[in-house]
N, CA, C, O and CB atoms as a CASP TS submission, in Angstrom:
PFRMAT TS
TARGET T0000
AUTHOR 0000-0000-0000
METHOD Language model
MODEL 1
PARENT N/A
ATOM      1  N   MET     1     105.729   7.285 -56.988  1.00  0.00           N
ATOM      2  CA  MET     1     106.041   8.236 -55.952  1.00  0.00           C
ATOM      3  C   MET     1     107.529   8.582 -56.012  1.00  0.00           C
ATOM      4  O   MET     1     108.378   7.690 -56.035  1.00  0.00           O
ATOM      5  CB  MET     1     105.655   7.680 -54.568  1.00  0.00           C
ATOM      6  N   SER     2     107.834   9.856 -56.038  1.00  0.00           N
ATOM      7  CA  SER     2     109.235  10.209 -56.160  1.00  0.00           C
ATOM      8  C   SER     2     109.522  11.623 -55.892  1.00  0.00           C
ATOM      9  O   SER     2     108.631  12.472 -55.868  1.00  0.00           O
ATOM     10  CB  SER     2     109.720   9.884 -57.470  1.00  0.00           C
ATOM     11  N   LYS     3     110.747  11.875 -55.694  1.00  0.00           N
ATOM     12  CA  LYS     3     111.206  13.281 -55.536  1.00  0.00           C
ATOM     13  C   LYS     3     111.039  14.011 -56.896  1.00  0.00           C
ATOM     14  O   LYS     3     110.937  15.237 -56.918  1.00  0.00           O
ATOM     15  CB  LYS     3     112.740  13.336 -55.043  1.00  0.00           C
ATOM     16  N   GLU     4     111.010  13.297 -57.984  1.00  0.00           N
ATOM     17  CA  GLU     4     110.713  13.964 -59.289  1.00  0.00           C
ATOM     18  C   GLU     4     109.330  14.556 -59.322  1.00  0.00           C
ATOM     19  O   GLU     4     109.133  15.606 -59.933  1.00  0.00           O
ATOM     20  CB  GLU     4     110.855  12.977 -60.447  1.00  0.00           C
ATOM     21  N   ASN     5     108.365  13.927 -58.689  1.00  0.00           N
ATOM     22  CA  ASN     5     107.040  14.475 -58.612  1.00  0.00           C
ATOM     23  C   ASN     5     107.020  15.813 -57.788  1.00  0.00           C
ATOM     24  O   ASN     5     106.254  16.734 -58.073  1.00  0.00           O
ATOM     25  CB  ASN     5     106.095  13.427 -57.987  1.00  0.00           C
ATOM     26  N   ILE     6     107.845  15.853 -56.827  1.00  0.00           N
ATOM     27  CA  ILE     6     107.935  17.102 -56.031  1.00  0.00           C
ATOM     28  C   ILE     6     108.466  18.249 -56.863  1.00  0.00           C
ATOM     29  O   ILE     6     107.970  19.375 -56.819  1.00  0.00           O
ATOM     30  CB  ILE     6     108.837  16.902 -54.802  1.00  0.00           C
ATOM     31  N   ALA     7     109.526  17.906 -57.647  1.00  0.00           N
ATOM     32  CA  ALA     7     110.097  18.931 -58.513  1.00  0.00           C
ATOM     33  C   ALA     7     109.098  19.363 -59.576  1.00  0.00           C
ATOM     34  O   ALA     7     109.060  20.541 -59.932  1.00  0.00           O
ATOM     35  CB  ALA     7     111.378  18.421 -59.172  1.00  0.00           C
ATOM     36  N   LYS     8     108.284  18.441 -60.093  1.00  0.00           N
ATOM     37  CA  LYS     8     107.313  18.793 -61.106  1.00  0.00           C
ATOM     38  C   LYS     8     106.229  19.654 -60.509  1.00  0.00           C
ATOM     39  O   LYS     8     105.778  20.607 -61.146  1.00  0.00           O
ATOM     40  CB  LYS     8     106.716  17.550 -61.740  1.00  0.00           C
ATOM     41  N   LEU     9     105.776  19.327 -59.241  1.00  0.00           N
ATOM     42  CA  LEU     9     104.800  20.163 -58.595  1.00  0.00           C
ATOM     43  C   LEU     9     105.333  21.602 -58.368  1.00  0.00           C
ATOM     44  O   LEU     9     104.657  22.596 -58.634  1.00  0.00           O
ATOM     45  CB  LEU     9     104.387  19.531 -57.274  1.00  0.00           C
ATOM     46  N   TYR    10     106.521  21.646 -57.886  1.00  0.00           N
ATOM     47  CA  TYR    10     107.038  23.048 -57.660  1.00  0.00           C
ATOM     48  C   TYR    10     107.154  23.811 -58.903  1.00  0.00           C
ATOM     49  O   TYR    10     106.945  25.025 -58.896  1.00  0.00           O
ATOM     50  CB  TYR    10     108.384  23.042 -56.995  1.00  0.00           C
ATOM     51  N   LYS    11     107.483  23.162 -60.004  1.00  0.00           N
ATOM     52  CA  LYS    11     107.545  23.793 -61.361  1.00  0.00           C
ATOM     53  C   LYS    11     106.159  24.325 -61.716  1.00  0.00           C
ATOM     54  O   LYS    11     106.034  25.432 -62.239  1.00  0.00           O
ATOM     55  CB  LYS    11     108.038  22.754 -62.469  1.00  0.00           C
ATOM     56  N   LEU    12     105.101  23.528 -61.428  1.00  0.00           N
ATOM     57  CA  LEU    12     103.733  23.954 -61.697  1.00  0.00           C
ATOM     58  C   LEU    12     103.343  25.110 -60.833  1.00  0.00           C
ATOM     59  O   LEU    12     102.690  26.037 -61.313  1.00  0.00           O
ATOM     60  CB  LEU    12     102.771  22.822 -61.492  1.00  0.00           C
ATOM     61  N   LEU    13     103.723  25.097 -59.552  1.00  0.00           N
ATOM     62  CA  LEU    13     103.396  26.214 -58.659  1.00  0.00           C
ATOM     63  C   LEU    13     104.125  27.503 -59.014  1.00  0.00           C
ATOM     64  O   LEU    13     103.678  28.576 -58.610  1.00  0.00           O
ATOM     65  CB  LEU    13     103.718  25.840 -57.240  1.00  0.00           C
ATOM     66  N   GLU    14     105.234  27.441 -59.756  1.00  0.00           N
ATOM     67  CA  GLU    14     105.914  28.615 -60.224  1.00  0.00           C
ATOM     68  C   GLU    14     105.117  29.363 -61.260  1.00  0.00           C
ATOM     69  O   GLU    14     105.218  30.584 -61.386  1.00  0.00           O
ATOM     70  CB  GLU    14     107.235  28.250 -60.772  1.00  0.00           C
ATOM     71  N   THR    15     104.322  28.616 -62.001  1.00  0.00           N
ATOM     72  CA  THR    15     103.577  29.199 -63.117  1.00  0.00           C
ATOM     73  C   THR    15     102.091  29.426 -62.835  1.00  0.00           C
ATOM     74  O   THR    15     101.477  30.264 -63.496  1.00  0.00           O
ATOM     75  CB  THR    15     103.712  28.320 -64.308  1.00  0.00           C
ATOM     76  N   ASP    16     101.492  28.711 -61.877  1.00  0.00           N
ATOM     77  CA  ASP    16     100.089  28.779 -61.588  1.00  0.00           C
ATOM     78  C   ASP    16      99.905  29.499 -60.227  1.00  0.00           C
ATOM     79  O   ASP    16     100.057  28.906 -59.159  1.00  0.00           O
ATOM     80  CB  ASP    16      99.459  27.347 -61.580  1.00  0.00           C
ATOM     81  N   LEU    17      99.579  30.773 -60.319  1.00  0.00           N
ATOM     82  CA  LEU    17      99.483  31.519 -59.108  1.00  0.00           C
ATOM     83  C   LEU    17      98.338  31.168 -58.208  1.00  0.00           C
ATOM     84  O   LEU    17      98.429  31.408 -57.004  1.00  0.00           O
ATOM     85  CB  LEU    17      99.408  32.889 -59.423  1.00  0.00           C
ATOM     86  N   VAL    18      97.270  30.617 -58.716  1.00  0.00           N
ATOM     87  CA  VAL    18      96.089  30.263 -57.962  1.00  0.00           C
ATOM     88  C   VAL    18      96.487  28.934 -57.154  1.00  0.00           C
ATOM     89  O   VAL    18      96.176  28.823 -55.968  1.00  0.00           O
ATOM     90  CB  VAL    18      94.786  30.048 -58.968  1.00  0.00           C
ATOM     91  N   LEU    19      97.129  28.017 -57.783  1.00  0.00           N
ATOM     92  CA  LEU    19      97.544  26.864 -57.117  1.00  0.00           C
ATOM     93  C   LEU    19      98.576  27.123 -56.045  1.00  0.00           C
ATOM     94  O   LEU    19      98.583  26.494 -54.987  1.00  0.00           O
ATOM     95  CB  LEU    19      98.041  25.928 -58.075  1.00  0.00           C
ATOM     96  N   ARG    20      99.459  28.077 -56.353  1.00  0.00           N
ATOM     97  CA  ARG    20     100.479  28.425 -55.399  1.00  0.00           C
ATOM     98  C   ARG    20      99.860  29.035 -54.193  1.00  0.00           C
ATOM     99  O   ARG    20     100.270  28.687 -53.086  1.00  0.00           O
ATOM    100  CB  ARG    20     101.487  29.354 -55.998  1.00  0.00           C
ATOM    101  N   GLU    21      98.903  29.918 -54.308  1.00  0.00           N
ATOM    102  CA  GLU    21      98.193  30.523 -53.159  1.00  0.00           C
ATOM    103  C   GLU    21      97.533  29.382 -52.322  1.00  0.00           C
ATOM    104  O   GLU    21      97.587  29.382 -51.093  1.00  0.00           O
ATOM    105  CB  GLU    21      97.088  31.580 -53.664  1.00  0.00           C
ATOM    106  N   LYS    22      96.929  28.443 -53.023  1.00  0.00           N
ATOM    107  CA  LYS    22      96.234  27.356 -52.299  1.00  0.00           C
ATOM    108  C   LYS    22      97.293  26.533 -51.487  1.00  0.00           C
ATOM    109  O   LYS    22      97.048  26.179 -50.334  1.00  0.00           O
ATOM    110  CB  LYS    22      95.434  26.407 -53.330  1.00  0.00           C
ATOM    111  N   ALA    23      98.432  26.247 -52.088  1.00  0.00           N
ATOM    112  CA  ALA    23      99.446  25.520 -51.401  1.00  0.00           C
ATOM    113  C   ALA    23     100.021  26.327 -50.191  1.00  0.00           C
ATOM    114  O   ALA    23     100.325  25.752 -49.146  1.00  0.00           O
ATOM    115  CB  ALA    23     100.546  25.155 -52.384  1.00  0.00           C
ATOM    116  N   LEU    24     100.158  27.627 -50.355  1.00  0.00           N
ATOM    117  CA  LEU    24     100.707  28.441 -49.238  1.00  0.00           C
ATOM    118  C   LEU    24      99.660  28.625 -48.181  1.00  0.00           C
ATOM    119  O   LEU    24     100.003  28.906 -47.033  1.00  0.00           O
ATOM    120  CB  LEU    24     101.203  29.823 -49.730  1.00  0.00           C
ATOM    121  N   SER    25      98.368  28.477 -48.521  1.00  0.00           N
ATOM    122  CA  SER    25      97.284  28.583 -47.526  1.00  0.00           C
ATOM    123  C   SER    25      97.362  27.595 -46.405  1.00  0.00           C
ATOM    124  O   SER    25      96.848  27.874 -45.322  1.00  0.00           O
ATOM    125  CB  SER    25      95.984  28.423 -48.186  1.00  0.00           C
ATOM    126  N   PHE    26      97.969  26.468 -46.599  1.00  0.00           N
ATOM    127  CA  PHE    26      98.016  25.436 -45.606  1.00  0.00           C
ATOM    128  C   PHE    26      98.780  25.928 -44.344  1.00  0.00           C
ATOM    129  O   PHE    26      98.457  25.509 -43.233  1.00  0.00           O
ATOM    130  CB  PHE    26      98.674  24.175 -46.197  1.00  0.00           C
ATOM    131  N   GLN    27      99.765  26.794 -44.510  1.00  0.00           N
ATOM    132  CA  GLN    27     100.517  27.380 -43.358  1.00  0.00           C
ATOM    133  C   GLN    27      99.577  28.098 -42.452  1.00  0.00           C
ATOM    134  O   GLN    27      99.733  28.038 -41.232  1.00  0.00           O
ATOM    135  CB  GLN    27     101.625  28.352 -43.829  1.00  0.00           C
ATOM    136  N   LYS    28      98.588  28.788 -43.008  1.00  0.00           N
ATOM    137  CA  LYS    28      97.630  29.562 -42.209  1.00  0.00           C
ATOM    138  C   LYS    28      96.561  28.684 -41.642  1.00  0.00           C
ATOM    139  O   LYS    28      96.029  29.000 -40.577  1.00  0.00           O
ATOM    140  CB  LYS    28      96.999  30.656 -43.034  1.00  0.00           C
ATOM    141  N   MET    29      96.205  27.575 -42.302  1.00  0.00           N
ATOM    142  CA  MET    29      95.082  26.693 -41.873  1.00  0.00           C
ATOM    143  C   MET    29      95.416  25.826 -40.722  1.00  0.00           C
ATOM    144  O   MET    29      94.547  25.462 -39.930  1.00  0.00           O
ATOM    145  CB  MET    29      94.639  25.823 -42.990  1.00  0.00           C
ATOM    146  N   TYR    30      96.715  25.475 -40.611  1.00  0.00           N
ATOM    147  CA  TYR    30      97.066  24.468 -39.574  1.00  0.00           C
ATOM    148  C   TYR    30      98.160  24.995 -38.608  1.00  0.00           C
ATOM    149  O   TYR    30      99.007  25.797 -38.999  1.00  0.00           O
ATOM    150  CB  TYR    30      97.559  23.149 -40.258  1.00  0.00           C
ATOM    151  N   ASP    31      98.125  24.576 -37.473  1.00  0.00           N
ATOM    152  CA  ASP    31      99.101  25.022 -36.469  1.00  0.00           C
ATOM    153  C   ASP    31     100.330  24.126 -36.429  1.00  0.00           C
ATOM    154  O   ASP    31     101.426  24.597 -36.127  1.00  0.00           O
ATOM    155  CB  ASP    31      98.457  25.065 -35.092  1.00  0.00           C
ATOM    156  N   GLN    32     100.167  22.855 -36.724  1.00  0.00           N
ATOM    157  CA  GLN    32     101.206  21.945 -36.614  1.00  0.00           C
ATOM    158  C   GLN    32     101.851  21.672 -37.999  1.00  0.00           C
ATOM    159  O   GLN    32     101.144  21.493 -38.990  1.00  0.00           O
ATOM    160  CB  GLN    32     100.697  20.697 -35.980  1.00  0.00           C
ATOM    161  N   GLN    33     103.153  21.645 -38.048  1.00  0.00           N
ATOM    162  CA  GLN    33     103.874  21.512 -39.360  1.00  0.00           C
ATOM    163  C   GLN    33     103.548  20.195 -40.022  1.00  0.00           C
ATOM    164  O   GLN    33     103.491  20.117 -41.249  1.00  0.00           O
ATOM    165  CB  GLN    33     105.416  21.622 -39.168  1.00  0.00           C
ATOM    166  N   ASP    34     103.328  19.131 -39.214  1.00  0.00           N
ATOM    167  CA  ASP    34     102.993  17.844 -39.862  1.00  0.00           C
ATOM    168  C   ASP    34     101.643  17.882 -40.544  1.00  0.00           C
ATOM    169  O   ASP    34     101.410  17.213 -41.550  1.00  0.00           O
ATOM    170  CB  ASP    34     103.008  16.716 -38.843  1.00  0.00           C
ATOM    171  N   GLN    35     100.753  18.689 -39.966  1.00  0.00           N
ATOM    172  CA  GLN    35      99.397  18.901 -40.582  1.00  0.00           C
ATOM    173  C   GLN    35      99.540  19.650 -41.970  1.00  0.00           C
ATOM    174  O   GLN    35      98.919  19.321 -42.981  1.00  0.00           O
ATOM    175  CB  GLN    35      98.452  19.764 -39.572  1.00  0.00           C
ATOM    176  N   VAL    36     100.391  20.643 -41.894  1.00  0.00           N
ATOM    177  CA  VAL    36     100.660  21.381 -43.192  1.00  0.00           C
ATOM    178  C   VAL    36     101.234  20.466 -44.239  1.00  0.00           C
ATOM    179  O   VAL    36     100.785  20.508 -45.384  1.00  0.00           O
ATOM    180  CB  VAL    36     101.646  22.565 -42.974  1.00  0.00           C
ATOM    181  N   ILE    37     102.215  19.629 -43.903  1.00  0.00           N
ATOM    182  CA  ILE    37     102.778  18.708 -44.871  1.00  0.00           C
ATOM    183  C   ILE    37     101.820  17.733 -45.314  1.00  0.00           C
ATOM    184  O   ILE    37     101.791  17.420 -46.504  1.00  0.00           O
ATOM    185  CB  ILE    37     103.928  18.028 -44.348  1.00  0.00           C
ATOM    186  N   ASP    38     100.985  17.187 -44.427  1.00  0.00           N
ATOM    187  CA  ASP    38      99.960  16.182 -44.813  1.00  0.00           C
ATOM    188  C   ASP    38      98.955  16.843 -45.800  1.00  0.00           C
ATOM    189  O   ASP    38      98.538  16.199 -46.763  1.00  0.00           O
ATOM    190  CB  ASP    38      99.195  15.617 -43.515  1.00  0.00           C
ATOM    191  N   ALA    39      98.575  18.083 -45.574  1.00  0.00           N
ATOM    192  CA  ALA    39      97.673  18.791 -46.446  1.00  0.00           C
ATOM    193  C   ALA    39      98.317  19.012 -47.815  1.00  0.00           C
ATOM    194  O   ALA    39      97.667  18.855 -48.849  1.00  0.00           O
ATOM    195  CB  ALA    39      97.266  20.121 -45.820  1.00  0.00           C
ATOM    196  N   PHE    40      99.595  19.374 -47.810  1.00  0.00           N
ATOM    197  CA  PHE    40     100.320  19.620 -49.024  1.00  0.00           C
ATOM    198  C   PHE    40     100.480  18.351 -49.842  1.00  0.00           C
ATOM    199  O   PHE    40     100.382  18.363 -51.069  1.00  0.00           O
ATOM    200  CB  PHE    40     101.660  20.214 -48.713  1.00  0.00           C
ATOM    201  N   MET    41     100.723  17.285 -49.155  1.00  0.00           N
ATOM    202  CA  MET    41     100.856  15.988 -49.864  1.00  0.00           C
ATOM    203  C   MET    41      99.543  15.565 -50.479  1.00  0.00           C
ATOM    204  O   MET    41      99.532  15.089 -51.614  1.00  0.00           O
ATOM    205  CB  MET    41     101.351  14.890 -48.909  1.00  0.00           C
ATOM    206  N   ALA    42      98.448  15.718 -49.784  1.00  0.00           N
ATOM    207  CA  ALA    42      97.162  15.437 -50.312  1.00  0.00           C
ATOM    208  C   ALA    42      96.835  16.316 -51.496  1.00  0.00           C
ATOM    209  O   ALA    42      96.306  15.848 -52.504  1.00  0.00           O
ATOM    210  CB  ALA    42      96.143  15.589 -49.259  1.00  0.00           C
ATOM    211  N   PHE    43      97.158  17.617 -51.367  1.00  0.00           N
ATOM    212  CA  PHE    43      96.972  18.547 -52.477  1.00  0.00           C
ATOM    213  C   PHE    43      97.780  18.133 -53.737  1.00  0.00           C
ATOM    214  O   PHE    43      97.277  18.185 -54.859  1.00  0.00           O
ATOM    215  CB  PHE    43      97.379  19.958 -52.033  1.00  0.00           C
ATOM    216  N   ALA    44      99.021  17.731 -53.513  1.00  0.00           N
ATOM    217  CA  ALA    44      99.901  17.263 -54.598  1.00  0.00           C
ATOM    218  C   ALA    44      99.285  15.977 -55.262  1.00  0.00           C
ATOM    219  O   ALA    44      99.246  15.846 -56.485  1.00  0.00           O
ATOM    220  CB  ALA    44     101.366  16.963 -54.027  1.00  0.00           C
ATOM    221  N   ALA    45      98.821  15.067 -54.410  1.00  0.00           N
ATOM    222  CA  ALA    45      98.228  13.840 -54.947  1.00  0.00           C
ATOM    223  C   ALA    45      97.026  14.088 -55.862  1.00  0.00           C
ATOM    224  O   ALA    45      96.798  13.404 -56.860  1.00  0.00           O
ATOM    225  CB  ALA    45      97.809  12.950 -53.812  1.00  0.00           C
ATOM    226  N   ASP    46      96.255  15.141 -55.441  1.00  0.00           N
ATOM    227  CA  ASP    46      95.059  15.485 -56.246  1.00  0.00           C
ATOM    228  C   ASP    46      95.410  15.832 -57.656  1.00  0.00           C
ATOM    229  O   ASP    46      94.578  15.705 -58.554  1.00  0.00           O
ATOM    230  CB  ASP    46      94.310  16.639 -55.630  1.00  0.00           C
ATOM    231  N   PHE    47      96.659  16.282 -57.880  1.00  0.00           N
ATOM    232  CA  PHE    47      97.138  16.649 -59.268  1.00  0.00           C
ATOM    233  C   PHE    47      97.991  15.549 -59.840  1.00  0.00           C
ATOM    234  O   PHE    47      98.552  15.730 -60.921  1.00  0.00           O
ATOM    235  CB  PHE    47      97.962  17.984 -59.258  1.00  0.00           C
ATOM    236  N   GLY    48      98.126  14.395 -59.166  1.00  0.00           N
ATOM    237  CA  GLY    48      98.927  13.352 -59.689  1.00  0.00           C
ATOM    238  C   GLY    48     100.336  13.335 -59.392  1.00  0.00           C
ATOM    239  O   GLY    48     101.112  12.647 -60.055  1.00  0.00           O
ATOM    240  N   TYR    49     100.743  14.125 -58.338  1.00  0.00           N
ATOM    241  CA  TYR    49     102.108  14.246 -57.914  1.00  0.00           C
ATOM    242  C   TYR    49     102.296  13.624 -56.532  1.00  0.00           C
ATOM    243  O   TYR    49     102.573  14.321 -55.555  1.00  0.00           O
ATOM    244  CB  TYR    49     102.531  15.703 -57.912  1.00  0.00           C
ATOM    245  N   SER    50     102.145  12.343 -56.468  1.00  0.00           N
ATOM    246  CA  SER    50     102.222  11.631 -55.180  1.00  0.00           C
ATOM    247  C   SER    50     103.725  11.472 -54.759  1.00  0.00           C
ATOM    248  O   SER    50     104.601  11.279 -55.601  1.00  0.00           O
ATOM    249  CB  SER    50     101.509  10.204 -55.291  1.00  0.00           C
ATOM    250  N   PHE    51     103.966  11.556 -53.488  1.00  0.00           N
ATOM    251  CA  PHE    51     105.254  11.312 -52.890  1.00  0.00           C
ATOM    252  C   PHE    51     105.099  11.008 -51.424  1.00  0.00           C
ATOM    253  O   PHE    51     104.042  11.284 -50.857  1.00  0.00           O
ATOM    254  CB  PHE    51     106.171  12.492 -53.094  1.00  0.00           C
ATOM    255  N   THR    52     106.067  10.473 -50.810  1.00  0.00           N
ATOM    256  CA  THR    52     106.031  10.142 -49.368  1.00  0.00           C
ATOM    257  C   THR    52     106.567  11.249 -48.587  1.00  0.00           C
ATOM    258  O   THR    52     107.225  12.149 -49.110  1.00  0.00           O
ATOM    259  CB  THR    52     106.803   8.888 -49.052  1.00  0.00           C
ATOM    260  N   PHE    53     106.286  11.196 -47.290  1.00  0.00           N
ATOM    261  CA  PHE    53     106.855  12.186 -46.324  1.00  0.00           C
ATOM    262  C   PHE    53     108.369  12.146 -46.394  1.00  0.00           C
ATOM    263  O   PHE    53     109.012  13.195 -46.434  1.00  0.00           O
ATOM    264  CB  PHE    53     106.378  11.894 -44.851  1.00  0.00           C
ATOM    265  N   GLN    54     108.947  10.960 -46.410  1.00  0.00           N
ATOM    266  CA  GLN    54     110.413  10.844 -46.440  1.00  0.00           C
ATOM    267  C   GLN    54     110.981  11.427 -47.730  1.00  0.00           C
ATOM    268  O   GLN    54     112.039  12.054 -47.688  1.00  0.00           O
ATOM    269  CB  GLN    54     110.842   9.370 -46.297  1.00  0.00           C
ATOM    270  N   GLU    55     110.345  11.253 -48.834  1.00  0.00           N
ATOM    271  CA  GLU    55     110.803  11.817 -50.124  1.00  0.00           C
ATOM    272  C   GLU    55     110.703  13.298 -49.985  1.00  0.00           C
ATOM    273  O   GLU    55     111.631  14.004 -50.379  1.00  0.00           O
ATOM    274  CB  GLU    55     109.958  11.297 -51.360  1.00  0.00           C
ATOM    275  N   PHE    56     109.627  13.813 -49.445  1.00  0.00           N
ATOM    276  CA  PHE    56     109.500  15.307 -49.280  1.00  0.00           C
ATOM    277  C   PHE    56     110.589  15.863 -48.371  1.00  0.00           C
ATOM    278  O   PHE    56     111.147  16.917 -48.677  1.00  0.00           O
ATOM    279  CB  PHE    56     108.102  15.683 -48.688  1.00  0.00           C
ATOM    280  N   MET    57     110.903  15.215 -47.301  1.00  0.00           N
ATOM    281  CA  MET    57     111.910  15.692 -46.342  1.00  0.00           C
ATOM    282  C   MET    57     113.272  15.686 -47.083  1.00  0.00           C
ATOM    283  O   MET    57     114.023  16.659 -47.018  1.00  0.00           O
ATOM    284  CB  MET    57     111.950  14.769 -45.015  1.00  0.00           C
ATOM    285  N   GLU    58     113.570  14.584 -47.782  1.00  0.00           N
ATOM    286  CA  GLU    58     114.808  14.475 -48.487  1.00  0.00           C
ATOM    287  C   GLU    58     114.916  15.571 -49.563  1.00  0.00           C
ATOM    288  O   GLU    58     115.963  16.199 -49.716  1.00  0.00           O
ATOM    289  CB  GLU    58     114.935  13.089 -49.103  1.00  0.00           C
ATOM    290  N   TYR    59     113.856  15.782 -50.280  1.00  0.00           N
ATOM    291  CA  TYR    59     113.900  16.802 -51.262  1.00  0.00           C
ATOM    292  C   TYR    59     114.160  18.214 -50.682  1.00  0.00           C
ATOM    293  O   TYR    59     114.960  18.986 -51.210  1.00  0.00           O
ATOM    294  CB  TYR    59     112.632  16.782 -52.015  1.00  0.00           C
ATOM    295  N   MET    60     113.465  18.510 -49.599  1.00  0.00           N
ATOM    296  CA  MET    60     113.582  19.817 -48.964  1.00  0.00           C
ATOM    297  C   MET    60     115.016  20.018 -48.473  1.00  0.00           C
ATOM    298  O   MET    60     115.575  21.105 -48.617  1.00  0.00           O
ATOM    299  CB  MET    60     112.574  19.954 -47.791  1.00  0.00           C
ATOM    300  N   TYR    61     115.598  18.991 -47.904  1.00  0.00           N
ATOM    301  CA  TYR    61     116.982  19.009 -47.420  1.00  0.00           C
ATOM    302  C   TYR    61     117.936  19.265 -48.536  1.00  0.00           C
ATOM    303  O   TYR    61     118.829  20.107 -48.440  1.00  0.00           O
ATOM    304  CB  TYR    61     117.336  17.711 -46.738  1.00  0.00           C
ATOM    305  N   GLU    62     117.732  18.505 -49.635  1.00  0.00           N
ATOM    306  CA  GLU    62     118.645  18.563 -50.795  1.00  0.00           C
ATOM    307  C   GLU    62     118.555  19.976 -51.439  1.00  0.00           C
ATOM    308  O   GLU    62     119.545  20.444 -52.002  1.00  0.00           O
ATOM    309  CB  GLU    62     118.278  17.429 -51.859  1.00  0.00           C
ATOM    310  N   HIS    63     117.384  20.662 -51.366  1.00  0.00           N
ATOM    311  CA  HIS    63     117.232  21.955 -52.034  1.00  0.00           C
ATOM    312  C   HIS    63     117.180  23.138 -51.138  1.00  0.00           C
ATOM    313  O   HIS    63     116.775  24.227 -51.544  1.00  0.00           O
ATOM    314  CB  HIS    63     116.039  21.950 -52.830  1.00  0.00           C
ATOM    315  N   ALA    64     117.602  22.925 -49.880  1.00  0.00           N
ATOM    316  CA  ALA    64     117.573  23.961 -48.902  1.00  0.00           C
ATOM    317  C   ALA    64     118.462  25.129 -49.288  1.00  0.00           C
ATOM    318  O   ALA    64     118.088  26.277 -49.046  1.00  0.00           O
ATOM    319  CB  ALA    64     117.975  23.416 -47.582  1.00  0.00           C
ATOM    320  N   GLU    65     119.604  24.886 -49.870  1.00  0.00           N
ATOM    321  CA  GLU    65     120.522  25.930 -50.280  1.00  0.00           C
ATOM    322  C   GLU    65     119.908  26.754 -51.418  1.00  0.00           C
ATOM    323  O   GLU    65     120.278  27.921 -51.551  1.00  0.00           O
ATOM    324  CB  GLU    65     121.870  25.321 -50.713  1.00  0.00           C
ATOM    325  N   GLU    66     118.978  26.218 -52.264  1.00  0.00           N
ATOM    326  CA  GLU    66     118.433  26.923 -53.325  1.00  0.00           C
ATOM    327  C   GLU    66     117.499  28.000 -52.904  1.00  0.00           C
ATOM    328  O   GLU    66     117.292  28.959 -53.648  1.00  0.00           O
ATOM    329  CB  GLU    66     117.790  26.030 -54.197  1.00  0.00           C
ATOM    330  N   VAL    67     116.910  27.881 -51.710  1.00  0.00           N
ATOM    331  CA  VAL    67     115.912  28.781 -51.196  1.00  0.00           C
ATOM    332  C   VAL    67     116.523  30.042 -50.741  1.00  0.00           C
ATOM    333  O   VAL    67     115.852  31.075 -50.742  1.00  0.00           O
ATOM    334  CB  VAL    67     115.152  28.163 -50.096  1.00  0.00           C
ATOM    335  N   LYS    68     117.723  30.029 -50.360  1.00  0.00           N
ATOM    336  CA  LYS    68     118.407  31.287 -49.842  1.00  0.00           C
ATOM    337  C   LYS    68     118.356  32.423 -50.760  1.00  0.00           C
ATOM    338  O   LYS    68     118.876  33.494 -50.448  1.00  0.00           O
ATOM    339  CB  LYS    68     119.840  31.037 -49.542  1.00  0.00           C
TER
END
């Protein structure tokens, strides 16, 4: 489990539009942000990209500037 897995997953989502749409669909499926993150983490694990909630939060914080 690592932030490297998160980076690998995001790289996959850049190239696979079907998987990207599935990942984005969690925002519409759930009202609570923690449910969205849980669903995203389970989705990632299904593809072998396991990581913890803490690792995800750290990754998002570290890459927040890149999203602008």
